[in-house]
C-alpha positions in Angstrom: -19.1 -4.4 4.2 -19.7 -2.5 1.3 -18.8 -1.8 -2.4 -17.2 1.6 -3.3 -18.3 2.7 -6.4 -16.2 4.3 -9.0 -18.0 4.3 -12.3 -15.0 5.7 -14.4 -13.3 2.1 -13.9 -13.9 0.2 -17.0 -15.1 -2.6 -17.3 -15.2 -2.4 -13.3 -13.4 -3.8 -10.1 -12.5 -7.3 -9.8 -14.0 -9.5 -7.3 -13.2 -8.6 -3.7 -11.6 -5.4 -5.0 -12.5 -1.9 -3.4 -14.2 -3.1 -0.4 -15.5 -1.0 2.1 -15.7 -1.8 6.3 -17.4 -0.1 8.7 -15.8 0.5 12.5 -16.3 -1.9 15.1 -15.9 0.1 18.0 -17.2 4.2 18.6 -16.8 5.6 14.9 -13.9 8.1 14.5 -15.6 9.4 11.1 -12.1 8.7 9.4 -11.6 6.5 6.3 -8.0 4.9 5.9 -7.5 3.7 2.2 -5.6 0.3 2.7 -3.8 -1.0 -0.4 -1.9 -4.4 -0.4 0.4 -4.1 -3.2 0.3 -6.3 -6.3 -2.1 -9.2 -6.4 -3.3 -11.6 -8.8 -0.9 -12.4 -11.8 1.2 -9.8 -10.6 3.0 -11.4 -7.7 5.8 -9.0 -7.0 9.1 -9.4 -5.5 9.8 -12.8 -4.0 12.3 -14.2 -1.5 12.9 -17.2 0.7 12.9 -17.8 4.6 15.9 -19.3 6.5 14.2 -22.8 6.0 13.8 -22.1 2.2 10.1 -21.4 1.9 9.1 -19.0 -1.0 7.6 -15.7 0.1 5.6 -13.7 -2.5 5.4 -9.8 -2.0 1.8 -10.0 -2.8 0.7 -12.7 -0.6 2.6 -11.1 2.3 1.4 -7.8 1.7 -2.3 -9.1 1.6 -1.5 -10.6 4.8 -0.7 -7.4 6.6 -3.4 -5.5 5.0 -6.0 -8.1 6.2 -4.6 -7.8 9.8 -4.5 -3.9 9.6 -8.2 -4.3 8.4 -9.2 -5.6 11.7 -6.7 -3.6 14.0 -8.3 -0.4 12.6 -11.9 -1.3 12.7 -11.3 -1.9 16.3 -9.9 1.3 16.8 -13.2 3.0 15.3 -12.0 3.7 11.4 -13.5 3.1 8.4 -11.2 1.3 6.1 -11.5 0.5 2.4 -9.4 -2.4 1.0 -7.9 -2.1 -2.6 -8.4 -6.0 -2.8 -9.3 -8.6 0.0 -7.8 -11.7 -2.0 -5.1 -12.7 -4.5 -6.6 -10.8 -7.6 -5.7 -7.5 -9.4 -7.8 -4.6 -8.5 -9.4 -3.6 -12.0 -11.3 -6.6 -13.5 -8.6 -8.0 -16.0 -9.0 -10.4 -19.2 -6.1 -13.2 -19.5 -2.7 -12.1 -18.8 0.1 -12.6 -21.5 1.7 -15.9 -20.4 1.0 -15.2 -16.7 2.3 -11.9 -16.9 0.5 -8.6 -16.6 1.1 -6.1 -20.0 1.9 -2.9 -19.3 -1.5 -1.3 -20.3 -2.9 -4.1 -17.5 -0.4 -2.7 -15.2 -1.5 0.7 -16.0 -5.3 0.2 -15.5 -4.7 -1.8 -12.3 -2.7 1.3 -10.8 -5.7 3.6 -11.9 -7.9 1.6 -10.4 -6.4 1.9 -6.9 -6.2 5.5 -7.4 -10.0 5.8 -8.3 -11.0 3.4 -5.7 -9.2 5.7 -2.7 -10.6 8.8 -4.3 -14.0 7.5 -4.5 -13.9 6.2 -0.7 -13.1 9.9 0.2 -10.3 8.5 2.5 -8.8 10.5 5.0 -5.0 9.0 4.2 -3.7 6.2 1.8 -1.2 3.2 2.9 -0.1 1.0 0.2 2.0 -1.9 1.6 4.7 -3.5 -0.3 8.0 -5.3 0.5 11.5 -4.8 -1.0 14.0 -6.9 -2.8 17.6 -6.5 -3.9 20.1 -8.8 -5.4 22.6 -8.6 -2.4 20.6 -11.2 0.5 22.3 -9.2 3.2 20.4 -6.0 2.8 17.4 -5.5 4.9 15.5 -3.1 6.6 12.6 -0.7 6.4 11.6 2.6 4.3 8.5 5.0 3.9 7.8 6.7 0.8 6.2 10.0 0.5 5.6 12.3 -2.4 7.3 15.8 -1.9 5.5 17.3 -5.0 2.0 17.5 -3.8 0.1 20.1 -2.3 -0.5 18.1 1.0 3.2 16.9 1.1 3.6 18.1 4.8 0.8 16.1 5.9 2.3 13.1 3.9 5.5 13.5 5.3 4.1 13.5 9.3 2.1 10.4 8.3 5.6 9.1 6.6 7.6 9.7 9.6 4.9 8.2 12.0 4.8 4.9 10.1 8.7 4.6 9.7 9.2 5.2 13.2 6.5 2.6 14.3 7.6 0.0 11.9 11.3 0.4 12.8 10.9 -0.1 16.2 8.1 -2.9 16.0 10.1 -5.2 13.4 13.5 -4.6 14.8 15.1 -4.0 11.2 17.5 -1.5 9.9 15.7 2.0 9.6 16.4 3.1 6.0 14.3 6.2 6.6 11.9 8.3 4.9 12.4 8.8 1.2 10.8 11.1 -1.5 9.0 9.1 -4.0 11.1 11.1 -7.1 12.9 8.6 -8.7 12.2 5.6 -6.3 12.0 2.0 -7.4 11.5 1.2 -11.4 9.1 3.1 -13.4 5.8 1.5 -14.4 6.2 0.0 -18.0 4.6 2.9 -20.4 5.2 5.6 -17.9 6.3 8.8 -19.5 10.0 9.2 -19.0 9.7 12.5 -17.2 7.1 11.6 -14.7 9.4 10.2 -11.8 7.1 9.6 -9.3 5.0 6.5 -7.7 1.3 6.4 -9.5 -0.4 6.0 -5.8 1.5 9.4 -4.6 2.5 11.4 -7.7 0.7 14.5 -8.9 -1.2 14.8 -12.2 0.1 14.1 -15.4 -2.1 14.3 -18.5 -2.7 10.8 -20.5 -0.8 9.0 -17.3 -2.4 10.2 -14.1 -4.9 12.5 -15.0 -6.9 12.1 -11.6 -4.1 11.6 -8.9 -5.0 10.5 -5.6 -6.5 13.2 -3.4 -5.3 12.7 -0.2 -1.8 12.3 2.1 -0.4 8.7 1.5 2.7 6.8 1.8 3.9 3.6 0.2 5.5 1.5 3.1 8.1 -1.2 2.5 8.8 -2.8 6.0 11.0 -5.6 4.9 13.2 -7.0 2.3 11.9 -10.3 1.3 15.3 -11.0 -0.3 17.0 -11.0 3.3 16.0 -14.7 4.7 15.6 -13.2 8.1 13.2 -10.6 7.2 11.4 -12.9 5.0 10.9 -15.2 7.9 8.9 -12.0 9.7 6.8 -11.7 6.2 6.0 -15.0 6.2 4.8 -15.7 9.6 1.3 -14.7 10.8 2.8 -13.3 14.1 5.2 -11.1 11.9 2.5 -10.0 9.9 0.2 -9.0 12.6 3.2 -7.2 14.3 3.7 -5.0 11.1 -0.1 -4.5 11.1 -0.1 -3.2 14.8 2.6 -1.0 13.7 1.0 0.6 11.0 -2.1 0.9 13.0 -0.7 2.8 15.8 1.0 5.5 13.4 -2.3 5.7 11.6 -4.2 6.5 14.9 -1.4 8.8 16.0 -1.7 10.8 12.5 -5.5 10.9 12.7 -5.4 12.2 16.4 -3.2 14.8 14.9 -5.2 15.7 12.1 -8.7 15.8 14.0 -9.9 19.3 14.3 -10.1 21.2 17.5 -13.6 21.6 19.4 
């Protein structure tokens, strides 16, 4: 295990954040940045299983991320995790009534970007879970940014991730989506930005140094669908999602490797 340094992050990373791990098998010399979404006071969306158990997004994404860490290390990858516990990535002071302020949310996103760049990762996978008011809506979707110079590589990664997740979880395939206009904007974001912070291009004063590698945000399940919440809450379900992600990442890395 090693700590990734990003001096521009003030006052620094939180405990257990931006941590790297060496491969356990032969070294592919390829670093993967894995970002379990949300964390700490930011629990993300939530839902309930068919038995009524509550599932938080931040807990489910961390479970998948930790399983993915093990699978990728076994496959020869160096892995950097944005967080390894139920915490924010940037070191934060007290929240406002248990909810992050817009400034704290922005700083936490900036810390994730800085960690990925400092790690010099070859790709980025940010793990989230979806939610919707209609509990019958479910399925997997993978998001990439078409506005970046490396958009073709991100699209290739997104297609691999989407097909692997949809096949593994046996959930509806909602497809690969451009990040433009996807999801609720981060509070305080410029109204004309229209991108996800971890994927989008530079924007002065908001995202001055964006991620420098191909990446995707994957939302493999809807926690608001009780049957899909069962998968997210189950250790076996989290492991299956992690294995599907690991297979897609390995396929991408093989296609991205330079020739002899």
